[in-house]
C-alpha positions as CSV (number, residue, x, y, z in Angstrom):
1,M,-23.6,45.5,-22.6
2,R,-24.1,41.9,-23.5
3,Y,-23.6,42.6,-27.2
4,V,-20.3,44.4,-26.4
5,A,-19.2,41.5,-24.2
6,A,-20.1,38.9,-26.9
7,Y,-18.2,41.0,-29.5
8,L,-15.2,41.2,-27.2
9,L,-15.4,37.4,-26.6
10,A,-15.4,36.8,-30.3
11,V,-12.3,39.1,-30.7
12,L,-10.5,37.4,-27.9
13,G,-11.3,34.1,-29.6
14,G,-9.4,35.2,-32.7
15,N,-12.1,36.7,-34.8
16,E,-10.9,40.2,-35.6
17,S,-14.1,41.3,-37.2
18,P,-17.1,39.5,-35.7
19,T,-20.4,39.4,-37.7
20,A,-23.9,39.5,-36.4
21,K,-24.1,35.8,-36.9
22,D,-21.0,35.3,-34.7
23,I,-22.3,37.4,-31.9
24,K,-25.8,35.7,-32.1
25,K,-24.1,32.3,-31.8
26,I,-22.3,33.4,-28.6
27,L,-25.4,34.9,-27.1
28,E,-27.6,32.0,-27.9
29,S,-25.0,29.6,-26.3
30,V,-25.9,31.2,-22.9
31,G,-29.7,31.4,-23.6
32,I,-29.9,35.1,-24.7
33,E,-32.0,36.1,-27.6
34,A,-30.3,38.8,-29.7
35,D,-32.1,42.1,-30.6
36,N,-31.0,42.8,-34.2
37,E,-31.2,46.5,-33.9
38,R,-28.9,46.7,-30.9
39,L,-26.6,44.0,-32.3
40,N,-26.2,45.9,-35.6
41,K,-25.6,49.2,-33.6
42,V,-22.7,47.6,-31.7
43,I,-21.2,46.1,-34.9
44,S,-21.5,49.3,-36.8
45,E,-19.8,51.3,-34.0
46,L,-16.9,48.9,-33.7
47,K,-16.5,48.0,-37.3
48,G,-12.9,48.8,-38.5
49,K,-11.7,49.8,-35.1
50,D,-9.0,48.1,-33.0
51,V,-10.7,46.8,-29.9
52,D,-7.6,47.5,-27.8
53,D,-7.7,51.2,-28.9
54,V,-11.4,51.4,-28.0
55,V,-10.9,49.9,-24.6
56,N,-7.9,52.2,-23.9
57,A,-9.9,55.2,-25.0
58,G,-12.7,54.2,-22.6
59,L,-10.3,53.7,-19.7
60,A,-8.9,57.2,-20.3
61,K,-12.4,58.6,-20.1
62,L,-13.1,56.7,-16.9
63,A,-9.9,58.1,-15.3
64,S,-11.5,61.6,-15.4
65,V,-14.6,60.4,-13.5
66,P,-14.5,61.3,-9.8
67,A,-14.7,58.2,-7.7
68,G,-14.4,60.0,-4.5
69,G,-15.7,60.3,-1.1
70,G,-12.3,61.1,0.2
71,G,-13.5,64.5,1.6
72,A,-16.2,62.9,3.7
73,V,-13.6,60.4,5.2
74,A,-11.3,63.3,6.1
75,A,-14.2,65.2,7.7
76,A,-15.3,62.2,9.7
77,A,-11.7,61.5,10.9
78,S,-11.3,65.1,12.1
79,A,-14.7,65.1,13.8
80,T,-14.0,61.8,15.8
81,P,-11.6,63.3,18.4
82,A,-14.0,66.1,19.2
83,A,-16.8,63.6,19.7
84,G,-15.0,61.7,22.4
85,G,-17.3,58.8,23.2
86,A,-18.4,58.2,19.7
87,A,-15.5,55.9,18.8
88,P,-16.8,52.8,20.7
89,A,-20.2,53.2,19.0
90,A,-18.5,53.3,15.6
91,E,-16.6,50.2,16.4
92,K,-19.7,48.4,17.5
93,K,-21.5,49.3,14.2
94,E,-18.5,48.1,12.2
95,E,-18.6,44.8,14.0
96,E,-22.4,44.4,13.3
97,K,-21.9,45.1,9.6
98,K,-19.1,42.5,9.5
99,E,-21.4,40.0,11.1
100,E,-24.2,40.7,8.6
101,S,-21.8,40.2,5.7
102,E,-20.8,36.8,7.2
103,E,-24.4,35.8,7.5
104,S,-25.1,36.7,3.9
105,D,-22.2,34.4,2.9
106,E,-23.8,31.6,4.8
107,D,-27.0,32.1,2.9
108,M,-25.1,31.5,-0.3
109,G,-23.6,28.3,0.9
110,F,-20.0,29.6,1.7
C-alpha cells in the first residue's frame, strides 16, 4: 500500500509517470526502505494508465462489496419491545462505552 500511496503522491505532485527513483525518494523521505520487487510491480501495473481511471474503477468495485449489518440492527430493534426491561440495560452499556472512549482520548493527550 505504501508504494501505491507514494505513486499517487508523485502523480498529485505533477509527475504523470513516476519512476522507481521518484517513488524511492518519497518513501525514503519518511524513513521507509523500498523493496525493489514490490516497487517495480506497482510501477508496471500502473504504467500507461490514468490514475483517475484506476481509482474510479476501484471505487466501482468497492460499491459492490457488502458493508452491512443492517439486518442485525433491524432484528435487534424488533426484539427490544418484546424484551421489556432490556432497554435500560442497553442504555447503561452505551454510556459505559462512551466513557471508555473518552478515557482513551485522555490517554492520547486530548
